[in-house]
Residue frames as a rotation matrix with the C-alpha (Angstrom) as fourth column:
UNK 1
-0.930 0.236 -0.281 28.54
0.005 -0.758 -0.652 14.21
-0.367 -0.608 0.704 -8.65
UNK 2
-0.552 0.756 -0.352 25.63
-0.734 -0.239 0.636 13.91
0.396 0.609 0.687 -11.14
UNK 3
-0.414 0.342 -0.843 24.74
0.244 0.934 0.259 10.53
0.877 -0.099 -0.471 -9.61
UNK 4
-0.808 0.062 -0.586 24.30
0.582 -0.067 -0.810 12.11
-0.090 -0.996 0.018 -6.18
UNK 5
-0.798 0.540 -0.268 21.95
-0.509 -0.842 -0.182 14.78
-0.324 -0.009 0.946 -7.43
UNK 6
-0.356 0.664 -0.658 19.89
-0.559 0.413 0.719 12.18
0.749 0.624 0.224 -9.28
UNK 7
-0.550 0.088 -0.831 19.82
0.534 0.801 -0.269 9.99
0.642 -0.592 -0.487 -6.14
UNK 8
-0.892 0.212 -0.399 18.64
0.238 -0.530 -0.814 12.87
-0.384 -0.821 0.423 -3.96
UNK 9
-0.641 0.669 -0.377 16.02
-0.768 -0.547 0.334 13.83
0.017 0.503 0.864 -6.50
UNK 10
-0.341 0.465 -0.817 14.73
-0.182 0.820 0.543 10.27
0.922 0.334 -0.195 -6.71
UNK 11
-0.720 0.028 -0.694 14.65
0.647 0.391 -0.655 9.96
0.253 -0.920 -0.299 -2.90
UNK 12
-0.865 0.415 -0.281 12.71
-0.231 -0.828 -0.510 13.22
-0.444 -0.376 0.813 -2.58
UNK 13
-0.458 0.702 -0.546 10.25
-0.767 -0.001 0.642 12.01
0.450 0.713 0.539 -5.25
UNK 14
-0.415 0.250 -0.875 9.74
0.236 0.958 0.161 8.66
0.879 -0.140 -0.456 -3.48
UNK 15
-0.865 0.070 -0.497 9.18
0.487 -0.122 -0.865 10.33
-0.121 -0.990 0.071 -0.10
UNK 16
-0.730 0.620 -0.286 6.59
-0.623 -0.777 -0.095 12.67
-0.281 0.109 0.953 -1.59
UNK 17
-0.340 0.619 -0.708 4.80
-0.534 0.492 0.687 9.74
0.774 0.612 0.164 -3.23
UNK 18
-0.603 0.097 -0.791 4.72
0.573 0.743 -0.346 7.79
0.554 -0.662 -0.504 0.03
UNK 19
-0.898 0.278 -0.342 3.32
0.095 -0.636 -0.766 10.83
-0.430 -0.720 0.544 1.85
UNK 20
-0.566 0.714 -0.412 0.63
-0.815 -0.407 0.413 11.20
0.128 0.569 0.812 -0.83
UNK 21
-0.375 0.393 -0.839 -0.34
-0.051 0.895 0.442 7.51
0.925 0.209 -0.316 -0.52
UNK 22
-0.747 0.071 -0.661 -0.60
0.653 0.266 -0.709 7.77
0.126 -0.961 -0.245 3.28
UNK 23
-0.853 0.430 -0.294 -2.64
-0.273 -0.850 -0.450 10.97
-0.444 -0.304 0.843 3.10
UNK 24
-0.486 0.679 -0.550 -5.03
-0.698 0.077 0.712 9.48
0.525 0.731 0.436 0.52
UNK 25
-0.232 0.359 -0.904 -5.66
0.238 0.922 0.305 6.52
0.943 -0.145 -0.299 2.84
UNK 26
-0.977 -0.108 0.186 -6.21
-0.138 -0.346 -0.928 8.58
0.165 -0.932 0.323 6.01
UNK 27
-0.510 0.824 -0.245 -9.38
0.846 0.532 0.027 7.48
0.153 -0.194 -0.969 7.76
UNK 28
-0.763 0.343 0.548 -12.18
-0.179 -0.927 0.330 9.97
0.622 0.153 0.768 7.49
UNK 29
-0.756 0.524 0.393 -15.03
-0.474 -0.025 -0.880 10.47
-0.451 -0.852 0.267 10.00
UNK 30
0.227 0.970 -0.088 -17.91
-0.845 0.151 -0.513 8.10
-0.485 0.192 0.854 9.43
UNK 31
0.248 -0.209 -0.946 -15.88
-0.692 0.645 -0.324 5.35
0.678 0.735 0.015 7.73
UNK 32
0.850 0.073 0.523 -15.72
-0.429 0.671 0.604 1.98
-0.307 -0.738 0.601 9.40
UNK 33
-0.059 -0.965 -0.255 -12.08
-0.980 0.007 0.200 0.73
-0.191 0.261 -0.946 9.26
UNK 34
-0.442 -0.052 0.895 -13.29
-0.170 0.985 -0.026 -2.88
-0.881 -0.164 -0.444 9.33
UNK 35
0.369 0.711 0.599 -15.42
0.560 0.345 -0.753 -2.28
-0.742 0.613 -0.271 6.17
UNK 36
0.963 -0.084 -0.256 -13.09
-0.241 -0.695 -0.677 0.04
-0.121 0.714 -0.690 4.23
UNK 37
0.548 -0.832 0.087 -9.76
0.717 0.413 -0.562 -0.43
0.432 0.370 0.823 2.48
UNK 38
0.523 -0.404 -0.751 -7.01
0.575 -0.483 0.660 1.27
-0.629 -0.777 -0.020 4.52
UNK 39
-0.550 -0.833 0.064 -5.31
0.569 -0.317 0.759 2.56
-0.611 0.454 0.648 1.34
UNK 40
-0.897 0.220 0.382 -8.01
0.240 -0.484 0.841 3.70
0.370 0.847 0.382 -1.11
UNK 41
-0.825 0.560 0.077 -10.98
-0.344 -0.388 -0.855 3.85
-0.449 -0.732 0.513 1.31
UNK 42
-0.457 0.693 -0.558 -13.21
-0.613 0.209 0.762 1.84
0.644 0.690 0.329 -0.99
UNK 43
0.240 0.659 0.712 -15.99
-0.955 0.291 0.053 -0.14
-0.173 -0.693 0.700 0.66
UNK 44
-0.836 -0.533 -0.132 -15.18
-0.544 0.836 0.070 -3.77
0.073 0.130 -0.989 1.30
UNK 45
-0.023 0.889 -0.457 -17.76
-0.689 0.318 0.651 -6.47
0.724 0.330 0.605 0.63
UNK 46
0.243 0.196 0.950 -19.05
-0.891 0.432 0.138 -9.19
-0.383 -0.880 0.280 2.88
UNK 47
0.753 0.044 0.656 -18.52
0.119 0.972 -0.203 -11.98
-0.647 0.231 0.727 0.32
UNK 48
0.558 -0.548 0.624 -16.49
0.784 0.102 -0.612 -10.57
0.272 0.830 0.486 -2.61
UNK 49
-0.106 -0.749 0.654 -13.36
0.308 -0.650 -0.695 -8.43
0.945 0.127 0.300 -2.13
UNK 50
0.794 0.445 -0.415 -13.58
0.470 -0.014 0.883 -8.65
0.387 -0.896 -0.220 1.66
UNK 51
0.524 -0.699 0.487 -10.06
-0.668 -0.692 -0.274 -7.33
0.529 -0.182 -0.829 2.05
UNK 52
0.705 -0.398 -0.587 -7.16
0.562 0.818 0.121 -8.95
0.432 -0.415 0.801 3.78
UNK 53
0.877 -0.416 -0.242 -4.55
-0.083 -0.626 0.776 -7.67
-0.474 -0.660 -0.583 6.28
UNK 54
0.626 -0.756 -0.193 -1.23
-0.484 -0.183 -0.856 -6.66
0.611 0.629 -0.480 4.80
UNK 55
0.656 -0.395 -0.643 1.47
0.589 0.801 0.109 -9.06
0.472 -0.449 0.758 6.10
UNK 56
-0.399 -0.904 0.153 3.71
0.624 -0.390 -0.678 -6.09
0.672 -0.175 0.719 6.89
UNK 57
-0.840 0.079 0.537 1.52
-0.306 -0.887 -0.347 -3.32
0.449 -0.455 0.769 8.40
UNK 58
-0.820 0.551 -0.155 -1.57
0.546 0.674 -0.498 -5.49
-0.170 -0.493 -0.853 9.20
UNK 59
-0.532 0.677 -0.508 -3.96
-0.508 -0.735 -0.448 -2.91
-0.677 0.020 0.735 7.68
UNK 60
-0.060 0.606 0.793 -6.95
0.478 0.715 -0.510 -4.32
-0.876 0.348 -0.333 5.79
UNK 61
-0.503 -0.236 -0.831 -6.67
-0.532 -0.673 0.514 -3.68
-0.681 0.701 0.213 2.07
UNK 62
0.643 0.766 -0.012 -8.69
-0.406 0.327 -0.853 -4.45
-0.650 0.553 0.521 -1.07
UNK 63
0.493 -0.427 0.758 -7.39
0.675 0.737 -0.024 -6.45
-0.549 0.523 0.652 -4.05
UNK 64
0.791 -0.146 0.594 -6.57
0.432 -0.553 -0.712 -3.29
0.432 0.820 -0.375 -6.02
UNK 65
0.705 -0.509 0.494 -4.22
-0.647 -0.747 0.153 -2.04
0.291 -0.428 -0.856 -3.30
UNK 66
0.633 -0.512 0.581 -2.07
-0.071 0.709 0.702 -5.21
-0.771 -0.486 0.412 -3.18
UNK 67
0.562 -0.571 -0.598 1.23
-0.788 -0.148 -0.598 -5.60
0.253 0.807 -0.533 -5.03
UNK 68
0.801 -0.337 -0.496 3.49
0.285 0.942 -0.179 -8.65
0.527 0.002 0.850 -5.37
UNK 69
0.825 -0.565 -0.020 6.19
-0.115 -0.202 0.973 -8.73
-0.554 -0.800 -0.231 -2.66
UNK 70
0.634 -0.630 -0.449 9.55
-0.679 -0.177 -0.712 -8.02
0.369 0.756 -0.540 -4.43
UNK 71
-0.369 -0.831 0.416 11.36
-0.929 0.335 -0.155 -10.37
-0.011 -0.443 -0.896 -1.98
UNK 72
0.394 0.614 0.684 8.96
-0.571 0.747 -0.341 -13.26
-0.720 -0.256 0.645 -2.54
UNK 73
-0.588 -0.587 0.556 10.07
0.036 0.667 0.744 -16.35
-0.808 0.458 -0.371 -4.48
UNK 74
-0.719 0.272 -0.639 9.00
-0.695 -0.272 0.666 -16.47
0.007 0.923 0.385 -8.14
UNK 75
-0.524 0.611 -0.593 5.59
-0.151 0.619 0.771 -18.04
0.838 0.493 -0.233 -8.70
UNK 76
-0.715 0.296 -0.633 4.38
0.699 0.339 -0.630 -17.70
0.028 -0.893 -0.450 -5.12
UNK 77
-0.325 0.681 0.656 0.97
0.441 -0.504 0.742 -16.06
0.837 0.531 -0.137 -5.57
UNK 78
0.584 0.662 -0.469 0.16
0.692 -0.104 0.715 -15.44
0.424 -0.742 -0.519 -1.90
UNK 79
-0.130 -0.721 -0.681 3.14
0.900 -0.374 0.224 -13.15
-0.416 -0.583 0.698 -1.15
UNK 80
0.106 0.269 0.957 1.94
0.656 -0.743 0.136 -9.58
0.747 0.613 -0.255 -1.48
UNK 81
-0.645 -0.244 -0.725 2.18
0.704 -0.560 -0.438 -6.21
-0.299 -0.792 0.532 0.30
UNK 82
0.567 0.792 -0.226 -0.09
0.656 -0.600 -0.458 -3.16
-0.499 0.112 -0.860 0.37
UNK 83
0.656 -0.276 0.702 0.91
0.554 -0.455 -0.697 -0.28
0.512 0.847 -0.146 -1.90
UNK 84
0.784 -0.387 0.484 2.51
-0.553 -0.791 0.263 1.75
0.281 -0.474 -0.835 0.92
UNK 85
0.570 -0.588 0.574 4.58
-0.256 0.537 0.804 -1.15
-0.781 -0.605 0.156 2.31
UNK 86
0.613 -0.326 0.719 5.61
0.753 0.515 -0.409 -2.10
-0.237 0.793 0.561 -1.25
UNK 87
0.757 -0.318 0.571 6.88
0.102 -0.806 -0.584 1.45
0.645 0.500 -0.577 -1.87
UNK 88
0.737 -0.459 0.496 8.85
-0.670 -0.399 0.625 1.35
-0.089 -0.793 -0.602 1.37
UNK 89
0.800 -0.430 0.419 10.76
0.347 0.901 0.261 -1.75
-0.490 -0.064 0.870 0.26
């Protein structure tokens, strides 16, 4: 019975964290989605840190908002997901 209450508590915590991440990355008026990270809203450069589309959700994200894909083979550096998609795994 204790396991179920811990499981529900953990699930509630993870849902709240996902909601917070989505809300933090909500597009605000005046921001260009092509020039801003979809997760942290930081400005993307034209040469350095240009951003790349997340393989899962296709939103453009900066380097700081990328995490290693947990299902990717070990040592494969190009397999990553944005922070929201990574949390949903």
